[in-house]
PDB file as gemmi writes it, atoms N, CA and C in Angstrom:
CRYST1    1.000    1.000    1.000  90.00  90.00  90.00 P 1                      
ATOM      1  N   UNK A   1      68.663  35.214-241.103  1.00  0.00           N  
ATOM      2  CA  UNK A   1      69.181  36.452-241.639  1.00  0.00           C  
ATOM      3  C   UNK A   1      68.084  37.121-242.473  1.00  0.00           C  
ATOM      4  N   UNK A   2      67.995  38.407-242.371  1.00  0.00           N  
ATOM      5  CA  UNK A   2      67.041  39.177-243.153  1.00  0.00           C  
ATOM      6  C   UNK A   2      67.270  38.920-244.645  1.00  0.00           C  
ATOM      7  N   UNK A   3      66.194  38.690-245.376  1.00  0.00           N  
ATOM      8  CA  UNK A   3      66.308  38.341-246.800  1.00  0.00           C  
ATOM      9  C   UNK A   3      66.955  39.457-247.608  1.00  0.00           C  
ATOM     10  N   UNK A   4      66.630  40.705-247.312  1.00  0.00           N  
ATOM     11  CA  UNK A   4      67.220  41.821-248.076  1.00  0.00           C  
ATOM     12  C   UNK A   4      68.718  41.918-247.796  1.00  0.00           C  
ATOM     13  N   UNK A   5      69.127  41.699-246.562  1.00  0.00           N  
ATOM     14  CA  UNK A   5      70.558  41.703-246.226  1.00  0.00           C  
ATOM     15  C   UNK A   5      71.259  40.572-246.977  1.00  0.00           C  
ATOM     16  N   UNK A   6      70.635  39.411-247.029  1.00  0.00           N  
ATOM     17  CA  UNK A   6      71.207  38.278-247.768  1.00  0.00           C  
ATOM     18  C   UNK A   6      71.368  38.628-249.255  1.00  0.00           C  
ATOM     19  N   UNK A   7      70.359  39.274-249.833  1.00  0.00           N  
ATOM     20  CA  UNK A   7      70.422  39.671-251.243  1.00  0.00           C  
ATOM     21  C   UNK A   7      71.564  40.649-251.495  1.00  0.00           C  
ATOM     22  N   UNK A   8      71.737  41.615-250.593  1.00  0.00           N  
ATOM     23  CA  UNK A   8      72.817  42.587-250.749  1.00  0.00           C  
ATOM     24  C   UNK A   8      74.180  41.907-250.623  1.00  0.00           C  
ATOM     25  N   UNK A   9      74.287  40.983-249.678  1.00  0.00           N  
ATOM     26  CA  UNK A   9      75.550  40.261-249.500  1.00  0.00           C  
ATOM     27  C   UNK A   9      75.881  39.450-250.752  1.00  0.00           C  
ATOM     28  N   UNK A  10      74.883  38.788-251.303  1.00  0.00           N  
ATOM     29  CA  UNK A  10      75.120  38.004-252.512  1.00  0.00           C  
ATOM     30  C   UNK A  10      75.473  38.906-253.694  1.00  0.00           C  
ATOM     31  N   UNK A  11      74.861  40.090-253.755  1.00  0.00           N  
ATOM     32  CA  UNK A  11      75.185  41.049-254.815  1.00  0.00           C  
ATOM     33  C   UNK A  11      76.641  41.515-254.708  1.00  0.00           C  
ATOM     34  N   UNK A  12      77.173  41.517-253.482  1.00  0.00           N  
ATOM     35  CA  UNK A  12      78.566  41.898-253.251  1.00  0.00           C  
ATOM     36  C   UNK A  12      79.508  40.701-253.352  1.00  0.00           C  
ATOM     37  N   UNK A  13      78.977  39.546-253.789  1.00  0.00           N  
ATOM     38  CA  UNK A  13      79.750  38.311-253.959  1.00  0.00           C  
ATOM     39  C   UNK A  13      80.263  37.718-252.650  1.00  0.00           C  
ATOM     40  N   UNK A  14      79.521  37.934-251.572  1.00  0.00           N  
ATOM     41  CA  UNK A  14      79.876  37.320-250.294  1.00  0.00           C  
ATOM     42  C   UNK A  14      79.225  35.947-250.248  1.00  0.00           C  
ATOM     43  N   UNK A  15      80.017  34.943-249.935  1.00  0.00           N  
ATOM     44  CA  UNK A  15      79.529  33.568-249.895  1.00  0.00           C  
ATOM     45  C   UNK A  15      79.244  33.152-248.459  1.00  0.00           C  
ATOM     46  N   UNK A  16      78.191  32.381-248.295  1.00  0.00           N  
ATOM     47  CA  UNK A  16      77.807  31.902-246.971  1.00  0.00           C  
ATOM     48  C   UNK A  16      77.903  30.387-246.915  1.00  0.00           C  
ATOM     49  N   UNK A  17      78.316  29.894-245.769  1.00  0.00           N  
ATOM     50  CA  UNK A  17      78.212  28.478-245.457  1.00  0.00           C  
ATOM     51  C   UNK A  17      77.417  28.390-244.159  1.00  0.00           C  
ATOM     52  N   UNK A  18      76.742  27.289-243.974  1.00  0.00           N  
ATOM     53  CA  UNK A  18      75.855  27.143-242.827  1.00  0.00           C  
ATOM     54  C   UNK A  18      76.214  25.912-242.023  1.00  0.00           C  
ATOM     55  N   UNK A  19      76.028  26.019-240.723  1.00  0.00           N  
ATOM     56  CA  UNK A  19      76.224  24.888-239.829  1.00  0.00           C  
ATOM     57  C   UNK A  19      74.845  24.441-239.342  1.00  0.00           C  
ATOM     58  N   UNK A  20      74.271  23.444-240.015  1.00  0.00           N  
ATOM     59  CA  UNK A  20      72.907  23.030-239.665  1.00  0.00           C  
ATOM     60  C   UNK A  20      72.817  22.281-238.341  1.00  0.00           C  
ATOM     61  N   UNK A  21      73.971  21.976-237.732  1.00  0.00           N  
ATOM     62  CA  UNK A  21      73.930  21.247-236.462  1.00  0.00           C  
ATOM     63  C   UNK A  21      73.642  22.172-235.287  1.00  0.00           C  
ATOM     64  N   UNK A  22      73.737  23.478-235.503  1.00  0.00           N  
ATOM     65  CA  UNK A  22      73.485  24.435-234.425  1.00  0.00           C  
ATOM     66  C   UNK A  22      72.072  24.972-234.520  1.00  0.00           C  
ATOM     67  N   UNK A  23      71.503  25.295-233.373  1.00  0.00           N  
ATOM     68  CA  UNK A  23      70.179  25.895-233.326  1.00  0.00           C  
ATOM     69  C   UNK A  23      70.295  27.219-232.600  1.00  0.00           C  
ATOM     70  N   UNK A  24      69.961  28.343-233.190  1.00  0.00           N  
ATOM     71  CA  UNK A  24      69.574  28.466-234.599  1.00  0.00           C  
ATOM     72  C   UNK A  24      70.769  28.204-235.508  1.00  0.00           C  
ATOM     73  N   UNK A  25      70.476  27.973-236.779  1.00  0.00           N  
ATOM     74  CA  UNK A  25      71.522  27.668-237.746  1.00  0.00           C  
ATOM     75  C   UNK A  25      72.479  28.853-237.834  1.00  0.00           C  
ATOM     76  N   UNK A  26      73.757  28.582-237.741  1.00  0.00           N  
ATOM     77  CA  UNK A  26      74.774  29.633-237.793  1.00  0.00           C  
ATOM     78  C   UNK A  26      75.284  29.773-239.220  1.00  0.00           C  
ATOM     79  N   UNK A  27      75.351  31.020-239.690  1.00  0.00           N  
ATOM     80  CA  UNK A  27      75.877  31.299-241.029  1.00  0.00           C  
ATOM     81  C   UNK A  27      77.274  31.884-240.900  1.00  0.00           C  
ATOM     82  N   UNK A  28      78.164  31.417-241.770  1.00  0.00           N  
ATOM     83  CA  UNK A  28      79.525  31.939-241.818  1.00  0.00           C  
ATOM     84  C   UNK A  28      79.721  32.627-243.159  1.00  0.00           C  
ATOM     85  N   UNK A  29      80.264  33.826-243.127  1.00  0.00           N  
ATOM     86  CA  UNK A  29      80.490  34.578-244.360  1.00  0.00           C  
ATOM     87  C   UNK A  29      81.977  34.566-244.682  1.00  0.00           C  
ATOM     88  N   UNK A  30      82.260  34.403-245.957  1.00  0.00           N  
ATOM     89  CA  UNK A  30      83.645  34.443-246.413  1.00  0.00           C  
ATOM     90  C   UNK A  30      83.718  35.446-247.552  1.00  0.00           C  
ATOM     91  N   UNK A  31      84.621  36.428-247.403  1.00  0.00           N  
ATOM     92  CA  UNK A  31      84.720  37.439-248.453  1.00  0.00           C  
ATOM     93  C   UNK A  31      86.077  38.142-248.394  1.00  0.00           C  
ATOM     94  N   UNK A  32      86.382  38.820-249.482  1.00  0.00           N  
ATOM     95  CA  UNK A  32      87.566  39.656-249.565  1.00  0.00           C  
ATOM     96  C   UNK A  32      87.199  41.051-249.067  1.00  0.00           C  
ATOM     97  N   UNK A  33      88.212  41.845-248.765  1.00  0.00           N  
ATOM     98  CA  UNK A  33      87.979  43.189-248.249  1.00  0.00           C  
ATOM     99  C   UNK A  33      87.162  44.039-249.217  1.00  0.00           C  
ATOM    100  N   UNK A  34      87.443  43.932-250.526  1.00  0.00           N  
ATOM    101  CA  UNK A  34      86.690  44.742-251.487  1.00  0.00           C  
ATOM    102  C   UNK A  34      85.227  44.315-251.557  1.00  0.00           C  
ATOM    103  N   UNK A  35      84.953  43.036-251.342  1.00  0.00           N  
ATOM    104  CA  UNK A  35      83.574  42.556-251.323  1.00  0.00           C  
ATOM    105  C   UNK A  35      82.837  43.076-250.086  1.00  0.00           C  
ATOM    106  N   UNK A  36      83.545  43.119-248.962  1.00  0.00           N  
ATOM    107  CA  UNK A  36      82.956  43.647-247.739  1.00  0.00           C  
ATOM    108  C   UNK A  36      82.660  45.140-247.896  1.00  0.00           C  
ATOM    109  N   UNK A  37      83.567  45.856-248.538  1.00  0.00           N  
ATOM    110  CA  UNK A  37      83.354  47.279-248.794  1.00  0.00           C  
ATOM    111  C   UNK A  37      82.154  47.490-249.718  1.00  0.00           C  
ATOM    112  N   UNK A  38      82.023  46.661-250.746  1.00  0.00           N  
ATOM    113  CA  UNK A  38      80.884  46.744-251.651  1.00  0.00           C  
ATOM    114  C   UNK A  38      79.587  46.484-250.885  1.00  0.00           C  
ATOM    115  N   UNK A  39      79.591  45.519-249.988  1.00  0.00           N  
ATOM    116  CA  UNK A  39      78.428  45.210-249.164  1.00  0.00           C  
ATOM    117  C   UNK A  39      78.027  46.427-248.323  1.00  0.00           C  
ATOM    118  N   UNK A  40      79.006  47.070-247.707  1.00  0.00           N  
ATOM    119  CA  UNK A  40      78.726  48.271-246.910  1.00  0.00           C  
ATOM    120  C   UNK A  40      78.148  49.378-247.787  1.00  0.00           C  
ATOM    121  N   UNK A  41      78.685  49.557-248.989  1.00  0.00           N  
ATOM    122  CA  UNK A  41      78.171  50.576-249.900  1.00  0.00           C  
ATOM    123  C   UNK A  41      76.730  50.273-250.288  1.00  0.00           C  
ATOM    124  N   UNK A  42      76.410  49.028-250.524  1.00  0.00           N  
ATOM    125  CA  UNK A  42      75.046  48.649-250.872  1.00  0.00           C  
ATOM    126  C   UNK A  42      74.078  48.931-249.721  1.00  0.00           C  
ATOM    127  N   UNK A  43      74.523  48.717-248.492  1.00  0.00           N  
ATOM    128  CA  UNK A  43      73.681  49.017-247.340  1.00  0.00           C  
ATOM    129  C   UNK A  43      73.421  50.515-247.243  1.00  0.00           C  
ATOM    130  N   UNK A  44      74.448  51.317-247.457  1.00  0.00           N  
ATOM    131  CA  UNK A  44      74.278  52.776-247.429  1.00  0.00           C  
ATOM    132  C   UNK A  44      73.308  53.215-248.519  1.00  0.00           C  
ATOM    133  N   UNK A  45      73.426  52.621-249.693  1.00  0.00           N  
ATOM    134  CA  UNK A  45      72.498  52.952-250.777  1.00  0.00           C  
ATOM    135  C   UNK A  45      71.069  52.589-250.394  1.00  0.00           C  
ATOM    136  N   UNK A  46      70.892  51.442-249.742  1.00  0.00           N  
ATOM    137  CA  UNK A  46      69.565  51.037-249.284  1.00  0.00           C  
ATOM    138  C   UNK A  46      69.015  52.024-248.261  1.00  0.00           C  
ATOM    139  N   UNK A  47      69.888  52.555-247.408  1.00  0.00           N  
ATOM    140  CA  UNK A  47      69.450  53.566-246.433  1.00  0.00           C  
ATOM    141  C   UNK A  47      68.890  54.782-247.163  1.00  0.00           C  
ATOM    142  N   UNK A  48      69.568  55.205-248.216  1.00  0.00           N  
ATOM    143  CA  UNK A  48      69.082  56.337-249.008  1.00  0.00           C  
ATOM    144  C   UNK A  48      67.728  56.060-249.606  1.00  0.00           C  
ATOM    145  N   UNK A  49      67.539  54.858-250.110  1.00  0.00           N  
ATOM    146  CA  UNK A  49      66.257  54.474-250.699  1.00  0.00           C  
ATOM    147  C   UNK A  49      65.174  54.442-249.615  1.00  0.00           C  
ATOM    148  N   UNK A  50      65.502  53.868-248.463  1.00  0.00           N  
ATOM    149  CA  UNK A  50      64.522  53.747-247.385  1.00  0.00           C  
ATOM    150  C   UNK A  50      64.120  55.102-246.811  1.00  0.00           C  
ATOM    151  N   UNK A  51      65.059  56.025-246.731  1.00  0.00           N  
ATOM    152  CA  UNK A  51      64.777  57.326-246.125  1.00  0.00           C  
ATOM    153  C   UNK A  51      64.184  58.339-247.090  1.00  0.00           C  
ATOM    154  N   UNK A  52      64.310  58.116-248.371  1.00  0.00           N  
ATOM    155  CA  UNK A  52      63.907  59.128-249.335  1.00  0.00           C  
ATOM    156  C   UNK A  52      62.451  59.583-249.208  1.00  0.00           C  
ATOM    157  N   UNK A  53      61.472  58.697-248.965  1.00  0.00           N  
ATOM    158  CA  UNK A  53      60.100  59.197-248.827  1.00  0.00           C  
ATOM    159  C   UNK A  53      59.938  60.154-247.638  1.00  0.00           C  
ATOM    160  N   UNK A  54      60.585  59.840-246.527  1.00  0.00           N  
ATOM    161  CA  UNK A  54      60.480  60.675-245.335  1.00  0.00           C  
ATOM    162  C   UNK A  54      61.171  62.023-245.530  1.00  0.00           C  
ATOM    163  N   UNK A  55      62.281  62.007-246.219  1.00  0.00           N  
ATOM    164  CA  UNK A  55      63.078  63.219-246.372  1.00  0.00           C  
ATOM    165  C   UNK A  55      62.617  64.103-247.520  1.00  0.00           C  
ATOM    166  N   UNK A  56      61.723  63.600-248.328  1.00  0.00           N  
ATOM    167  CA  UNK A  56      61.279  64.333-249.513  1.00  0.00           C  
ATOM    168  C   UNK A  56      60.805  65.744-249.168  1.00  0.00           C  
ATOM    169  N   UNK A  57      60.065  65.878-248.071  1.00  0.00           N  
ATOM    170  CA  UNK A  57      59.546  67.179-247.685  1.00  0.00           C  
ATOM    171  C   UNK A  57      60.571  68.038-246.955  1.00  0.00           C  
ATOM    172  N   UNK A  58      61.583  67.408-246.377  1.00  0.00           N  
ATOM    173  CA  UNK A  58      62.567  68.155-245.603  1.00  0.00           C  
ATOM    174  C   UNK A  58      63.642  68.764-246.491  1.00  0.00           C  
ATOM    175  N   UNK A  59      64.269  67.950-247.297  1.00  0.00           N  
ATOM    176  CA  UNK A  59      65.278  68.398-248.244  1.00  0.00           C  
ATOM    177  C   UNK A  59      65.128  67.545-249.488  1.00  0.00           C  
ATOM    178  N   UNK A  60      65.735  67.961-250.538  1.00  0.00           N  
ATOM    179  CA  UNK A  60      65.587  67.180-251.765  1.00  0.00           C  
ATOM    180  C   UNK A  60      66.153  65.788-251.579  1.00  0.00           C  
ATOM    181  N   UNK A  61      65.579  64.830-252.280  1.00  0.00           N  
ATOM    182  CA  UNK A  61      66.006  63.437-252.182  1.00  0.00           C  
ATOM    183  C   UNK A  61      67.495  63.301-252.512  1.00  0.00           C  
ATOM    184  N   UNK A  62      67.932  64.004-253.529  1.00  0.00           N  
ATOM    185  CA  UNK A  62      69.343  63.936-253.914  1.00  0.00           C  
ATOM    186  C   UNK A  62      70.263  64.411-252.810  1.00  0.00           C  
ATOM    187  N   UNK A  63      69.862  65.472-252.119  1.00  0.00           N  
ATOM    188  CA  UNK A  63      70.685  65.976-251.023  1.00  0.00           C  
ATOM    189  C   UNK A  63      70.767  64.962-249.893  1.00  0.00           C  
ATOM    190  N   UNK A  64      69.638  64.350-249.556  1.00  0.00           N  
ATOM    191  CA  UNK A  64      69.636  63.368-248.476  1.00  0.00           C  
ATOM    192  C   UNK A  64      70.547  62.196-248.815  1.00  0.00           C  
ATOM    193  N   UNK A  65      70.422  61.705-250.023  1.00  0.00           N  
ATOM    194  CA  UNK A  65      71.246  60.586-250.461  1.00  0.00           C  
ATOM    195  C   UNK A  65      72.720  60.974-250.438  1.00  0.00           C  
ATOM    196  N   UNK A  66      73.022  62.170-250.911  1.00  0.00           N  
ATOM    197  CA  UNK A  66      74.402  62.650-250.920  1.00  0.00           C  
ATOM    198  C   UNK A  66      74.953  62.795-249.502  1.00  0.00           C  
ATOM    199  N   UNK A  67      74.114  63.273-248.566  1.00  0.00           N  
ATOM    200  CA  UNK A  67      74.557  63.410-247.180  1.00  0.00           C  
ATOM    201  C   UNK A  67      74.872  62.059-246.552  1.00  0.00           C  
ATOM    202  N   UNK A  68      74.047  61.072-246.831  1.00  0.00           N  
ATOM    203  CA  UNK A  68      74.304  59.728-246.300  1.00  0.00           C  
ATOM    204  C   UNK A  68      75.598  59.174-246.881  1.00  0.00           C  
ATOM    205  N   UNK A  69      75.772  59.282-248.197  1.00  0.00           N  
ATOM    206  CA  UNK A  69      77.001  58.784-248.830  1.00  0.00           C  
ATOM    207  C   UNK A  69      78.218  59.516-248.275  1.00  0.00           C  
ATOM    208  N   UNK A  70      78.113  60.834-248.113  1.00  0.00           N  
ATOM    209  CA  UNK A  70      79.235  61.615-247.601  1.00  0.00           C  
ATOM    210  C   UNK A  70      79.582  61.188-246.169  1.00  0.00           C  
ATOM    211  N   UNK A  71      78.562  60.981-245.358  1.00  0.00           N  
ATOM    212  CA  UNK A  71      78.778  60.581-243.975  1.00  0.00           C  
ATOM    213  C   UNK A  71      79.571  59.275-243.877  1.00  0.00           C  
ATOM    214  N   UNK A  72      79.232  58.312-244.770  1.00  0.00           N  
ATOM    215  CA  UNK A  72      79.901  57.021-244.740  1.00  0.00           C  
ATOM    216  C   UNK A  72      81.098  56.947-245.681  1.00  0.00           C  
ATOM    217  N   UNK A  73      81.383  58.019-246.415  1.00  0.00           N  
ATOM    218  CA  UNK A  73      82.524  58.033-247.322  1.00  0.00           C  
ATOM    219  C   UNK A  73      82.356  57.119-248.518  1.00  0.00           C  
ATOM    220  N   UNK A  74      81.119  56.982-249.006  1.00  0.00           N  
ATOM    221  CA  UNK A  74      80.836  56.105-250.139  1.00  0.00           C  
ATOM    222  C   UNK A  74      80.945  56.901-251.425  1.00  0.00           C  
ATOM    223  N   UNK A  75      81.721  56.358-252.358  1.00  0.00           N  
ATOM    224  CA  UNK A  75      81.842  56.949-253.672  1.00  0.00           C  
ATOM    225  C   UNK A  75      81.224  56.007-254.681  1.00  0.00           C  
ATOM    226  N   UNK A  76      80.617  56.566-255.721  1.00  0.00           N  
ATOM    227  CA  UNK A  76      79.998  55.699-256.727  1.00  0.00           C  
ATOM    228  C   UNK A  76      80.945  55.447-257.851  1.00  0.00           C  
TER     229      UNK A  76                                                      
END                                                                             
């Protein structure tokens, strides 16, 4: 699993268990609906951060971030 995705999942309080008998190792996630929603919001926020340098010249950074949040229905 991508390390940044793992960090975001842990920030949203999603717990992982692993099955080391499988190759590749399989991860199982256990979470509540609100934790899953928080995880999705964190990913959308990361998209805003990742896109901001590219969008700086096109539209203001705040507008780009707001458009992404609006598209996914994320409220802060």
